[in-house]
N, CA and C atoms as an extended XYZ file, in Angstrom:
267
Properties=species:S:1:pos:R:3:atomname:S:1:resname:S:1:resid:I:1 pbc="F F F"
N        94.209      145.418       79.039 N   UNK     1
C        94.827      144.953       79.876 CA  UNK     1
C        96.177      144.234       78.993 C   UNK     1
N        97.288      144.263       79.657 N   UNK     2
C        98.311      143.674       78.861 CA  UNK     2
C        98.904      142.310       79.450 C   UNK     2
N        99.391      141.409       78.759 N   UNK     3
C        99.930      140.148       79.382 CA  UNK     3
C       101.313      139.914       78.781 C   UNK     3
N       102.091      139.865       80.008 N   UNK     4
C       103.565      139.703       79.808 CA  UNK     4
C       103.552      138.552       79.707 C   UNK     4
N       104.228      137.745       78.498 N   UNK     5
C       104.503      136.411       78.388 CA  UNK     5
C       106.082      135.734       78.113 C   UNK     5
N       106.866      136.488       79.169 N   UNK     6
C       108.007      136.376       79.011 CA  UNK     6
C       108.172      135.219       80.081 C   UNK     6
N       108.607      134.148       79.874 N   UNK     7
C       108.807      132.922       80.780 CA  UNK     7
C       109.933      132.837       81.057 C   UNK     7
N       110.970      133.547       80.387 N   UNK     8
C       112.462      133.878       81.157 CA  UNK     8
C       112.500      134.896       81.784 C   UNK     8
N       112.395      135.029       83.146 N   UNK     9
C       112.310      136.524       83.598 CA  UNK     9
C       114.053      136.796       83.985 C   UNK     9
N       114.703      135.793       83.767 N   UNK    10
C       116.249      136.048       84.167 CA  UNK    10
C       117.308      136.249       82.799 C   UNK    10
N       116.564      135.890       81.464 N   UNK    11
C       117.077      136.155       80.344 CA  UNK    11
C       117.097      137.362       79.828 C   UNK    11
N       118.538      137.847       79.041 N   UNK    12
C       118.642      138.743       78.404 CA  UNK    12
C       118.663      138.621       77.387 C   UNK    12
N       118.535      139.368       76.221 N   UNK    13
C       118.447      139.047       75.072 CA  UNK    13
C       118.237      137.231       74.291 C   UNK    13
N       117.168      136.412       75.250 N   UNK    14
C       117.392      135.671       75.036 CA  UNK    14
C       118.637      134.708       75.449 C   UNK    14
N       119.616      135.022       76.285 N   UNK    15
C       120.791      134.416       76.834 CA  UNK    15
C       120.597      134.306       78.584 C   UNK    15
N       120.543      133.229       79.045 N   UNK    16
C       120.584      132.946       80.549 CA  UNK    16
C       122.050      133.565       81.051 C   UNK    16
N       121.676      133.876       82.292 N   UNK    17
C       122.692      134.388       83.151 CA  UNK    17
C       123.680      132.992       83.429 C   UNK    17
N       125.143      133.313       83.348 N   UNK    18
C       125.714      131.893       83.895 CA  UNK    18
C       125.628      131.703       85.404 C   UNK    18
N       125.436      130.404       85.747 N   UNK    19
C       125.231      130.234       87.208 CA  UNK    19
C       126.486      130.138       87.643 C   UNK    19
N       126.801      130.715       88.853 N   UNK    20
C       128.160      131.236       89.587 CA  UNK    20
C       128.024      130.245       90.909 C   UNK    20
N       129.444      129.650       91.208 N   UNK    21
C       128.994      128.837       92.647 CA  UNK    21
C       129.362      129.690       93.561 C   UNK    21
N       129.036      129.375       94.824 N   UNK    22
C       128.973      129.967       95.823 CA  UNK    22
C       130.450      130.639       96.484 C   UNK    22
N       130.681      131.590       96.849 N   UNK    23
C       131.719      132.087       97.237 CA  UNK    23
C       132.716      131.115       98.219 C   UNK    23
N       133.761      130.782       97.848 N   UNK    24
C       134.543      129.859       98.966 CA  UNK    24
C       134.197      128.326       98.604 C   UNK    24
N       133.487      127.873       97.597 N   UNK    25
C       132.928      126.900       97.705 CA  UNK    25
C       133.830      126.192       96.591 C   UNK    25
N       134.188      124.526       97.281 N   UNK    26
C       135.241      124.397       96.678 CA  UNK    26
C       134.637      122.858       95.691 C   UNK    26
N       135.084      122.475       94.796 N   UNK    27
C       134.321      121.195       93.632 CA  UNK    27
C       134.334      119.905       94.745 C   UNK    27
N       133.383      118.979       94.812 N   UNK    28
C       133.443      118.025       95.239 CA  UNK    28
C       134.104      117.170       94.538 C   UNK    28
N       135.435      116.560       94.831 N   UNK    29
C       136.358      115.653       94.242 CA  UNK    29
C       135.951      114.338       94.573 C   UNK    29
N       136.626      113.452       93.502 N   UNK    30
C       136.048      111.984       93.998 CA  UNK    30
C       136.601      111.195       95.310 C   UNK    30
N       137.665      112.129       95.971 N   UNK    31
C       138.244      111.287       97.040 CA  UNK    31
C       137.503      111.920       98.277 C   UNK    31
N       136.890      113.051       98.425 N   UNK    32
C       135.671      113.191       98.921 CA  UNK    32
C       134.655      112.591       99.205 C   UNK    32
N       134.164      111.829       98.002 N   UNK    33
C       133.092      111.024       97.850 CA  UNK    33
C       133.398      109.749       98.580 C   UNK    33
N       134.444      109.410       98.205 N   UNK    34
C       135.148      108.185       98.902 CA  UNK    34
C       135.466      108.146      100.356 C   UNK    34
N       135.713      109.313      100.727 N   UNK    35
C       136.168      109.518      102.314 CA  UNK    35
C       134.390      109.446      103.046 C   UNK    35
N       133.344      110.210      102.246 N   UNK    36
C       132.299      110.337      103.049 CA  UNK    36
C       131.614      108.788      102.798 C   UNK    36
N       131.814      108.049      102.116 N   UNK    37
C       131.083      106.520      101.789 CA  UNK    37
C       131.653      105.878      102.690 C   UNK    37
N       133.228      105.989      103.229 N   UNK    38
C       133.860      105.209      104.226 CA  UNK    38
C       133.284      105.707      105.567 C   UNK    38
N       132.859      106.927      105.816 N   UNK    39
C       132.555      107.246      106.870 CA  UNK    39
C       131.159      106.551      107.370 C   UNK    39
N       130.087      106.759      105.931 N   UNK    40
C       129.008      105.999      106.116 CA  UNK    40
C       128.838      104.569      106.546 C   UNK    40
N       129.959      103.791      105.741 N   UNK    41
C       130.153      102.002      106.014 CA  UNK    41
C       130.257      102.360      107.540 C   UNK    41
N       131.477      102.609      108.043 N   UNK    42
C       132.043      102.738      109.467 CA  UNK    42
C       130.667      102.878      110.266 C   UNK    42
N       130.147      104.145      110.159 N   UNK    43
C       128.658      104.136      110.951 CA  UNK    43
C       128.203      103.309      110.958 C   UNK    43
N       127.552      102.699      109.725 N   UNK    44
C       126.627      101.122      109.754 CA  UNK    44
C       126.978       99.903      110.232 C   UNK    44
N       128.710       99.838      110.169 N   UNK    45
C       129.249       98.573      110.651 CA  UNK    45
C       129.236       98.786      112.338 C   UNK    45
N       128.933       99.931      112.964 N   UNK    46
C       129.107      100.165      114.267 CA  UNK    46
C       127.424      100.272      114.869 C   UNK    46
N       126.847      100.229      114.073 N   UNK    47
C       125.136      100.383      114.314 CA  UNK    47
C       124.573       99.133      114.915 C   UNK    47
N       124.261       99.010      116.093 N   UNK    48
C       123.389       97.287      116.467 CA  UNK    48
C       122.323       97.035      115.440 C   UNK    48
N       122.339       95.850      115.319 N   UNK    49
C       121.374       95.005      114.471 CA  UNK    49
C       120.204       95.434      114.673 C   UNK    49
N       120.010       95.115      116.321 N   UNK    50
C       118.440       95.160      116.984 CA  UNK    50
C       118.485       96.416      117.906 C   UNK    50
N       117.428       96.730      118.237 N   UNK    51
C       117.195       97.802      119.265 CA  UNK    51
C       116.530       97.191      120.583 C   UNK    51
N       117.489       97.287      121.441 N   UNK    52
C       116.927       96.193      122.560 CA  UNK    52
C       115.710       96.674      123.463 C   UNK    52
N       115.523       97.711      123.051 N   UNK    53
C       114.173       98.480      123.817 CA  UNK    53
C       112.863       98.343      122.984 C   UNK    53
N       113.009       98.457      121.159 N   UNK    54
C       112.159       98.172      120.989 CA  UNK    54
C       111.723       96.563      120.947 C   UNK    54
N       112.757       95.952      121.047 N   UNK    55
C       112.255       94.362      121.176 CA  UNK    55
C       112.000       94.144      122.378 C   UNK    55
N       112.251       94.524      123.483 N   UNK    56
C       111.190       94.481      124.661 CA  UNK    56
C       109.884       95.022      124.583 C   UNK    56
N       109.955       96.016      124.079 N   UNK    57
C       108.382       96.675      123.704 CA  UNK    57
C       107.296       96.077      122.806 C   UNK    57
N       108.321       95.064      122.096 N   UNK    58
C       107.479       94.169      121.152 CA  UNK    58
C       106.816       92.730      122.165 C   UNK    58
N       107.918       92.471      123.137 N   UNK    59
C       107.261       91.349      123.622 CA  UNK    59
C       106.309       91.786      124.720 C   UNK    59
N       106.442       93.163      125.140 N   UNK    60
C       105.740       93.487      126.112 CA  UNK    60
C       104.066       93.633      125.533 C   UNK    60
N       104.247       94.242      124.225 N   UNK    61
C       102.588       94.049      123.527 CA  UNK    61
C       102.422       92.540      123.214 C   UNK    61
N       103.138       91.949      122.877 N   UNK    62
C       102.468       90.439      122.772 CA  UNK    62
C       102.252       89.214      123.675 C   UNK    62
N       102.973       90.047      124.870 N   UNK    63
C       102.268       89.323      126.088 CA  UNK    63
C       101.328       89.883      126.663 C   UNK    63
N       100.853       91.243      126.620 N   UNK    64
C        99.840       91.839      126.851 CA  UNK    64
C        98.146       91.127      127.001 C   UNK    64
N        98.226       90.079      126.016 N   UNK    65
C        97.008       89.616      125.530 CA  UNK    65
C        95.920       90.419      124.631 C   UNK    65
N        96.409       91.854      124.709 N   UNK    66
C        95.250       92.531      124.163 CA  UNK    66
C        96.100       93.185      122.959 C   UNK    66
N        96.707       92.524      121.845 N   UNK    67
C        97.731       92.995      121.221 CA  UNK    67
C        97.573       92.119      119.861 C   UNK    67
N        97.226       92.517      118.879 N   UNK    68
C        96.528       93.732      118.406 CA  UNK    68
C        95.333       94.125      119.207 C   UNK    68
N        94.830       94.825      118.973 N   UNK    69
C        93.290       95.236      119.888 CA  UNK    69
C        92.477       94.844      119.044 C   UNK    69
N        91.128       94.610      119.278 N   UNK    70
C        90.093       94.338      119.029 CA  UNK    70
C        89.713       95.147      117.736 C   UNK    70
N        90.049       96.707      117.900 N   UNK    71
C        89.483       97.543      116.986 CA  UNK    71
C        90.628       97.385      115.924 C   UNK    71
N        91.782       97.209      115.581 N   UNK    72
C        92.802       97.284      114.907 CA  UNK    72
C        92.576       95.590      114.020 C   UNK    72
N        91.864       94.493      114.976 N   UNK    73
C        91.635       93.471      113.833 CA  UNK    73
C        90.350       93.649      113.317 C   UNK    73
N        89.514       94.141      113.526 N   UNK    74
C        88.286       94.623      112.755 CA  UNK    74
C        88.369       95.459      111.567 C   UNK    74
N        89.224       96.720      111.756 N   UNK    75
C        89.831       97.418      110.606 CA  UNK    75
C        90.392       96.577      109.760 C   UNK    75
N        91.438       95.919      110.532 N   UNK    76
C        92.194       94.892      109.045 CA  UNK    76
C        91.580       94.052      108.505 C   UNK    76
N        90.464       93.325      109.150 N   UNK    77
C        89.564       92.581      108.621 CA  UNK    77
C        88.822       92.992      107.535 C   UNK    77
N        88.268       94.182      107.793 N   UNK    78
C        87.355       95.024      106.853 CA  UNK    78
C        88.099       95.419      105.841 C   UNK    78
N        89.391       95.836      105.825 N   UNK    79
C        90.128       96.363      104.667 CA  UNK    79
C        90.472       95.152      103.888 C   UNK    79
N        90.722       93.878      104.408 N   UNK    80
C        91.209       92.800      103.499 CA  UNK    80
C        89.770       92.230      102.827 C   UNK    80
N        88.901       92.378      103.786 N   UNK    81
C        87.517       91.637      102.742 CA  UNK    81
C        87.088       92.556      101.785 C   UNK    81
N        87.393       94.112      101.843 N   UNK    82
C        86.789       94.856      100.845 CA  UNK    82
C        87.813       94.941       99.426 C   UNK    82
N        89.335       93.984       99.826 N   UNK    83
C        90.292       93.891       98.607 CA  UNK    83
C        89.934       92.725       98.030 C   UNK    83
N        89.097       91.654       98.539 N   UNK    84
C        89.038       90.430       97.948 CA  UNK    84
C        87.991       90.621       96.415 C   UNK    84
N        88.530       89.827       95.756 N   UNK    85
C        87.792       90.135       94.044 CA  UNK    85
C        87.035       88.492       94.088 C   UNK    85
N        85.905       88.598       93.654 N   UNK    86
C        85.544       87.292       92.967 CA  UNK    86
C        85.888       86.907       91.904 C   UNK    86
N        86.461       85.511       91.668 N   UNK    87
C        87.006       85.067       90.125 CA  UNK    87
C        85.852       84.978       89.414 C   UNK    87
N        85.914       85.603       88.148 N   UNK    88
C        84.722       85.074       87.121 CA  UNK    88
C        84.847       83.593       86.745 C   UNK    88
N        83.718       83.162       86.998 N   UNK    89
C        83.617       81.478       86.571 CA  UNK    89
C        82.639       81.231       85.483 C   UNK    89
């Protein structure tokens, strides 16, 4: 059995091929970066700080009287108890 230990399958005579850019692709300029940044900042400024539907759902959960559920409280208390460490005295 013969094992080929050639770890560079793309190399020819120990030289790696030169990476070519995609046809028609233009390099990204600094002005492109600023334009993208400006667009992102504008979109962020136009985004609401809160989502009314999420706030309404949260209020409904709190007012339901069963939030968090007894199962969730039991799981959380079990997790917190398992994380307690006694201090060496």
